[in-house]
C-alpha positions in Angstrom: 21.0 73.3 -109.8 17.3 73.6 -110.5 15.1 74.4 -107.5 11.9 76.1 -106.5 11.6 78.8 -103.9 9.5 78.0 -100.8 6.0 79.7 -100.8 5.4 82.5 -98.3 2.1 83.4 -97.2 3.1 87.0 -96.7 2.6 88.6 -100.1 2.1 91.9 -101.9 0.0 90.9 -104.9 0.8 94.0 -106.7 4.5 93.6 -106.4 4.6 89.8 -107.0 2.6 90.2 -110.1 4.5 93.0 -111.7 7.8 91.2 -111.1 6.5 88.0 -112.9 5.1 89.8 -115.9 8.3 91.9 -116.1 10.4 88.8 -116.3 8.4 87.5 -119.2 8.2 90.8 -121.0 12.0 91.2 -120.8 12.4 88.0 -122.7 10.5 89.3 -125.6 8.3 87.0 -127.6 8.4 83.8 -125.6 8.1 81.3 -128.3 11.0 80.9 -130.8 10.8 83.2 -133.6 11.7 80.5 -136.0 9.1 77.9 -134.9 7.1 78.4 -138.1 10.3 77.6 -140.1 10.9 74.6 -137.8 7.3 73.2 -138.6 7.9 73.8 -142.4 11.2 71.9 -142.3 9.7 68.9 -140.3 6.8 68.7 -142.7 9.5 68.0 -145.4 10.4 64.8 -143.6 6.9 63.4 -143.7 6.2 60.4 -145.9 3.4 57.9 -146.4 3.4 55.4 -143.4 4.1 51.8 -144.2 2.0 48.9 -142.9 3.1 47.4 -139.6 1.9 44.0 -138.3 -0.2 44.8 -135.2 1.4 42.5 -132.8 0.2 42.9 -129.2 3.6 44.4 -128.4 3.5 47.0 -131.5 0.0 48.0 -130.4 1.1 48.4 -126.7 3.8 50.9 -127.7 1.6 52.8 -130.3 -1.2 53.0 -127.6 1.2 54.5 -124.9 2.4 57.1 -127.3 -0.9 58.2 -128.6 -2.4 58.4 -125.3 0.2 60.8 -124.1 -0.6 63.1 -127.2 -4.2 62.8 -126.7 -4.9 60.9 -129.9 -7.5 58.1 -130.4 -5.9 55.1 -128.8 -8.3 52.2 -128.4 -6.6 49.0 -129.5 -8.9 48.1 -132.4 -8.4 51.6 -133.9 -4.7 51.4 -133.4 -4.3 48.1 -135.1 -6.1 49.2 -138.1 -4.0 52.4 -138.5 -0.9 50.2 -138.1 -1.9 47.6 -140.6 -3.7 49.9 -143.1 -2.2 53.3 -142.8 -3.2 54.3 -146.4 -6.9 54.1 -145.4 -6.2 56.8 -142.8 -3.9 58.9 -144.9 -1.2 58.3 -142.2 2.1 59.8 -142.5 5.3 59.5 -140.5 8.5 61.4 -139.9 10.5 63.5 -137.5 7.2 65.6 -136.7 5.3 62.5 -135.8 8.2 61.0 -133.8 8.2 58.0 -136.0 4.7 57.1 -135.3 1.7 56.9 -137.7 -0.4 60.0 -137.7 -3.5 61.0 -139.6 -3.5 64.6 -141.3 -5.8 66.0 -138.3 -3.2 64.5 -135.8 -0.3 66.1 -137.7 -2.0 69.4 -137.3 -2.4 68.9 -133.7 1.3 68.0 -133.4 2.2 71.4 -135.1 0.2 73.1 -132.4 1.9 71.0 -129.7 5.2 72.1 -131.0 4.3 75.9 -130.6 2.8 75.3 -127.2 6.0 73.3 -126.2 8.3 76.3 -127.2 6.1 78.7 -125.2 5.9 76.4 -122.0 9.5 75.6 -121.9 10.4 79.2 -122.2 8.0 80.3 -119.5 8.8 77.6 -116.9 12.1 79.1 -115.5 10.5 82.6 -115.2 7.4 81.3 -113.5 9.4 79.3 -111.1 10.6 82.6 -109.5 7.2 83.2 -108.2 6.7 81.6 -104.8 3.0 81.1 -105.5 3.8 79.0 -108.7 2.1 75.7 -108.6 3.2 74.2 -111.9 2.8 74.2 -115.7 1.7 71.5 -118.1 0.4 70.9 -121.6 -2.8 68.9 -121.4 -3.7 66.1 -124.0 -6.3 68.7 -125.3 -3.3 71.0 -126.4 -3.8 73.6 -123.5 -1.2 75.2 -121.6 -2.2 75.1 -117.9 -0.4 77.3 -115.5 -1.2 77.3 -111.7 -0.7 79.6 -108.8 -1.9 79.6 -105.1 -2.9 83.3 -105.4 -4.4 85.5 -108.1 -3.9 82.9 -110.9 -6.2 84.2 -113.3 -5.1 87.7 -113.1 -1.3 86.6 -113.5 -2.1 84.2 -116.4 -4.2 87.0 -118.2 -1.2 89.3 -118.3 1.0 86.5 -119.6 -1.3 85.7 -122.5 -0.2 88.8 -124.5 3.4 87.5 -125.0 2.2 84.0 -126.1 1.8 82.9 -129.7 -1.5 81.0 -129.0 -3.0 83.0 -126.2 -6.5 81.3 -126.6 -4.8 77.9 -125.7 -3.6 79.1 -122.2 -5.7 78.7 -119.1 -5.1 79.3 -115.3 -5.8 77.0 -112.4 -5.9 77.8 -108.7 -4.0 75.5 -106.4 -3.8 74.9 -102.7 0.0 74.1 -102.7 3.0 75.9 -104.5 5.6 74.0 -106.2 7.9 75.0 -103.3 5.5 73.4 -100.7 5.2 70.2 -103.0 9.0 70.0 -103.3 9.2 70.0 -99.4 6.5 67.5 -99.1 8.2 65.2 -101.6 11.6 65.6 -99.7 10.0 64.7 -96.4 8.7 61.3 -97.9 12.0 60.6 -99.5 13.9 61.3 -96.2 11.7 58.8 -94.4 11.9 55.9 -97.0 14.5 54.0 -94.9 12.4 54.4 -91.7 9.4 53.1 -93.7 11.2 50.2 -95.1 12.0 49.1 -91.3 8.2 49.0 -91.1 7.8 46.8 -94.1 6.7 49.7 -96.3 8.8 49.8 -99.6 8.5 53.1 -101.3 9.2 52.8 -105.1 8.4 56.4 -106.2 7.8 59.8 -104.8 6.3 62.1 -107.4 4.7 65.6 -107.5 1.4 65.3 -109.5 1.1 68.9 -110.9 -2.4 68.3 -112.3 -3.8 67.1 -109.1 -1.6 69.4 -107.0 -0.7 66.4 -104.7 2.2 64.2 -103.7 1.9 60.6 -105.2 3.6 57.7 -103.3 4.4 54.5 -105.1 4.5 51.4 -102.7 5.4 47.8 -103.5 2.7 45.3 -102.7 0.4 48.1 -101.3 -2.2 46.9 -98.8 -4.8 48.7 -96.8 -2.6 48.9 -93.6 0.4 50.5 -95.5 -2.0 53.0 -97.1 -3.4 53.9 -93.7 0.1 54.3 -92.4 1.1 56.7 -95.2 -2.0 58.8 -95.0 -1.6 59.1 -91.3 1.9 60.2 -91.6 1.6 62.5 -94.8 -2.0 63.6 -95.0 -3.5 64.5 -98.3 -1.4 62.3 -100.6 -2.2 59.8 -103.2 -0.9 56.3 -102.6 -0.5 53.8 -105.4 0.7 50.3 -105.9 4.0 50.3 -108.0 6.8 47.9 -108.2 10.5 49.0 -107.9 12.0 50.3 -111.1 14.4 48.2 -112.9 17.7 49.4 -114.5 18.1 48.7 -118.2 21.7 47.8 -118.1 22.4 44.5 -120.0 30.0 45.5 -125.6 29.6 46.7 -132.0 31.7 49.1 -133.7 31.3 52.9 -134.1 34.4 54.9 -135.0 34.3 57.7 -134.2 32.4 57.5 -131.0 28.8 59.0 -131.1 25.8 59.3 -128.9 23.5 56.4 -129.1 25.8 53.5 -129.7 26.6 50.4 -127.5 29.2 50.4 -124.9 30.3 47.7 -122.6 31.8 47.4 -119.0 34.6 44.9 -118.0 31.8 42.7 -116.7 30.3 42.3 -120.2 27.2 44.3 -119.3 26.2 46.9 -121.8 24.6 50.4 -122.0 24.4 53.3 -124.4 26.8 56.3 -124.9 25.5 59.8 -124.3 26.9 62.9 -125.8 30.6 63.8 -125.1 31.3 66.5 -122.6 34.2 68.8 -121.3 35.4 69.0 -117.8 34.5 72.6 -116.5 37.9 72.8 -114.5 40.4 70.9 -116.5 39.1 71.1 -120.1 39.3 67.2 -120.2 36.9 65.5 -122.7 34.7 62.8 -121.4 32.0 60.3 -122.4 28.8 60.2 -120.1 26.4 57.5 -119.5 24.1 56.1 -116.8 25.8 55.7 -113.4 24.6 52.3 -112.8 26.5 51.1 -115.9 29.5 50.7 -113.6 30.9 47.1 -113.9 30.2 46.2 -110.2 26.5 47.1 -110.4 25.5 43.5 -109.5 28.0 43.3 -106.5 29.8 45.8 -104.2 29.4 49.3 -103.3 30.1 50.8 -106.6 32.4 53.6 -107.4 34.8 54.9 -110.1 37.3 52.8 -111.9 35.0 51.0 -114.3 36.5 50.5 -117.9 34.2 51.1 -120.9 34.8 49.5 -124.3 33.3 50.3 -127.6 33.8 48.1 -130.8 37.1 46.5 -131.6 40.6 47.6 -132.5 42.2 46.6 -135.9 43.6 43.6 -134.1 40.1 42.5 -133.1 40.6 43.2 -129.4 38.0 45.2 -127.5 38.6 49.0 -127.8 38.8 50.8 -124.5 37.2 54.2 -124.7 37.7 55.4 -121.2 37.8 54.6 -117.4 35.2 56.1 -115.2 36.7 58.7 -112.8 33.3 59.7 -111.3 29.9 58.3 -110.7 26.8 59.2 -108.8 25.7 55.6 -108.4 27.2 54.9 -105.0 26.0 52.7 -102.1 27.6 54.4 -98.9 25.0 53.0 -96.4 24.8 49.6 -95.0 21.8 48.4 -92.9 23.4 46.8 -89.9 20.6 44.1 -89.6 20.0 43.0 -93.2 23.4 44.0 -94.8 21.5 45.7 -97.5 23.2 48.7 -99.0 21.6 52.0 -100.3 22.3 55.3 -101.8 20.9 58.3 -103.5 21.8 61.0 -105.8 20.4 64.0 -107.9 20.8 62.0 -111.1 22.0 58.5 -112.3 25.1 59.5 -114.2 28.9 58.7 -114.7 31.8 60.1 -116.7 34.9 58.5 -118.3 37.7 60.6 -119.7 38.1 59.6 -123.3 41.4 57.8 -124.3 43.7 59.8 -126.2 43.0 58.0 -129.4 39.4 58.3 -129.3 37.6 60.8 -131.5 34.0 61.7 -130.7 31.6 63.3 -133.1 28.9 65.8 -132.1 26.1 63.6 -133.4 23.3 61.5 -132.0 23.6 58.3 -134.0 21.1 55.7 -132.9 20.8 52.4 -134.9 19.3 48.9 -134.8 21.7 47.0 -132.7 21.0 44.0 -135.1 23.0 45.8 -137.9 26.2 45.3 -135.6 28.0 48.4 -136.7 26.6 48.7 -140.1 24.9 52.1 -140.2 23.4 52.2 -143.7 19.8 51.8 -142.3 20.2 54.4 -139.7 20.0 58.2 -139.5 22.2 60.6 -137.7 21.0 64.1 -136.4 23.2 67.0 -135.1 22.5 68.0 -131.6 22.5 71.9 -131.5 21.7 72.8 -127.9 21.5 71.8 -124.2 18.3 72.6 -122.2 17.1 70.1 -119.6 13.8 72.1 -119.1 10.6 70.0 -119.9 7.0 70.3 -118.8 4.3 67.6 -118.9 3.3 67.1 -122.4 6.8 67.9 -124.0 7.4 65.7 -127.0 10.9 63.9 -126.4 12.8 61.2 -128.1 15.3 58.7 -127.0 18.0 56.8 -129.1 19.4 53.9 -127.3 21.6 51.1 -128.8 18.3 48.9 -129.4 16.5 51.8 -130.9 14.7 51.9 -133.2 14.5 48.1 -133.4 12.2 48.2 -130.3 9.8 50.9 -131.5 6.9 51.1 -133.6 7.7 52.6 -137.1 10.5 51.0 -138.7 14.3 51.5 -139.0 15.1 54.9 -138.1 16.0 56.8 -135.0 12.7 58.5 -134.3 11.6 56.9 -131.0 9.4 59.5 -129.3 6.8 60.0 -126.7 5.4 62.7 -124.5 6.7 63.7 -120.9 4.0 62.5 -118.2 5.8 63.5 -115.0 8.7 65.8 -114.0 11.0 66.0 -110.8 10.1 62.5 -109.7 12.2 60.6 -107.1 12.4 56.9 -108.3 13.8 54.0 -106.4 15.7 51.3 -108.2 16.6 47.8 -107.1 20.2 47.0 -107.7 19.0 43.8 -109.4 16.0 41.6 -109.6 15.4 40.2 -106.1 18.1 42.3 -104.3 17.5 44.1 -101.1 19.8 47.0 -102.3 18.2 50.2 -103.2 19.2 53.4 -105.1 17.2 56.5 -105.1 17.5 58.9 -108.1 16.1 62.1 -106.7 15.1 64.2 -109.8 14.0 62.3 -112.8 11.4 62.8 -115.5 9.2 60.3 -117.1 8.0 59.8 -120.7 6.1 57.3 -123.1 8.9 56.6 -125.5 10.2 53.1 -125.7 13.2 51.6 -124.3 14.5 48.1 -123.3 17.6 46.6 -121.5 20.8 48.1 -122.8 19.3 51.4 -123.6 20.5 52.9 -120.3 22.5 56.2 -120.8 20.9 56.7 -124.2 20.4 60.4 -125.2 17.0 62.0 -124.7 16.2 65.1 -126.7 13.4 67.2 -128.1 13.2 68.9 -131.5 14.8 72.4 -132.0 15.5 74.6 -135.0 17.8 77.3 -136.1 18.6 78.8 -139.5 22.0 77.6 -139.8 21.4 74.0 -138.8 17.8 73.5 -139.7 15.9 71.2 -137.3 18.1 69.4 -134.8 18.1 67.8 -131.3 18.1 69.7 -128.1 19.6 67.6 -125.4 17.4 67.1 -122.4 18.9 64.2 -120.7 19.7 60.5 -120.6 17.7 57.3 -120.0 17.9 55.2 -116.9 15.1 52.6 -117.0 11.5 52.2 -115.8 8.3 50.5 -117.0 6.9 51.0 -120.4 4.8 54.1 -120.6 6.8 55.6 -117.7 10.4 55.4 -119.1 12.8 57.5 -116.8 15.3 60.1 -118.0 17.6 62.3 -116.1 17.8 66.2 -116.6 20.9 66.9 -118.7 21.7 70.2 -116.7 21.7 68.3 -113.3 23.9 65.7 -115.0 26.4 68.4 -116.0 26.4 70.0 -112.5 26.9 66.5 -111.0 29.9 65.6 -113.0 31.3 69.2 -113.4 31.0 69.1 -117.2 29.5 70.8 -120.1 28.1 68.9 -123.0 29.9 69.8 -126.4 28.9 69.6 -130.0 32.1 69.8 -131.8 
């Protein structure tokens, strides 16, 4: 389980600094040795971008992605580059996440990949320092590392191990990550009490850049803001609606990650990678926990049947029955009858039926093809690592991807991470008083719509044997455009007692 140590004000600066630097030095060169090969391999996928009609929806999606990457994103410019990419020399491919990018922007994306490798490798080591206050990649392509004590000196000694030392800078912070995590937990623990006072909390996030807690509130007004500031002090309070699940049963034999699965009630989600039980060795499929068949009714729990495609006789093909889900509603309000629950992640598992064979591939496709995969692409997933930082480029492949994203008919549906370790509150369904809080989620600017829940979320990796491939970082749950919510894959593995497998 991932966690941050609480900060201590009693410190020996020399000892703490030497331990931190020793941890980084022990790892050798922080960035992957083959990152140059990865960039070269990704360049080979680039091709001239094709014109796209600049509908308001297409422009919205492109603007969100470009803003996250620090690219020019005014609507007039975005419309022109979509409809006349040739005039800008725009290219598209795996390196651009399926988006149109100019030659200058492509060079910036190459730098982003190098910084991403460094930052992701650094994050676990930095988290061992009780003074650590967070790490993020800015839209200006700079790695920013914060400490509550001796920040500049610590970062200066780290620079020698990074590929682009001139793109690393320090910031001094008042609160450590440990302190911020404790503040976040205090708000989450009081959400029910606040609800009784008419204050519906929709999100509790750690804003690393501002070094503050941000609290989302439904229908925020001055009185609610004053109450929260009185309770929690120096926090940001913003107006934010409750999150909505993207749970809305196609043929794919064998099973793959990124295809449509349905529950007994007829609602559909997207399959994630297969996994193996750590104790029994049993093979399971995993997806979002809220995809259980009774998501709109009772308290939830295991026992939901999942189907994918049809048998040779035309019947729905059973792929497994859920034996564990984190999406449970164990608490009942005695006055309103509303039910609620919370969990580290939004996840479930279903042991695969004996006749189900699952491939080690991500295979997202346009759902309109109804099982015809000719217009789609598959990519092997080569590793699991849930570590992301703000600024990491991630992609998601739901059953409706890529039909719902700018760039055409391929799986590349990508954006950048804009928040990590966020507690997000979901309504069971529109208008319902029932609430479920996912305590540790990340947010990104890729595109998803109803039915994409459970879909694999990954970042680009590389090794000499596989070439470029996906590194599993999590799976999708829901959320508004520009702040799509995905779960940390390592937390999912721990919650379900499984390890993701790629064979």
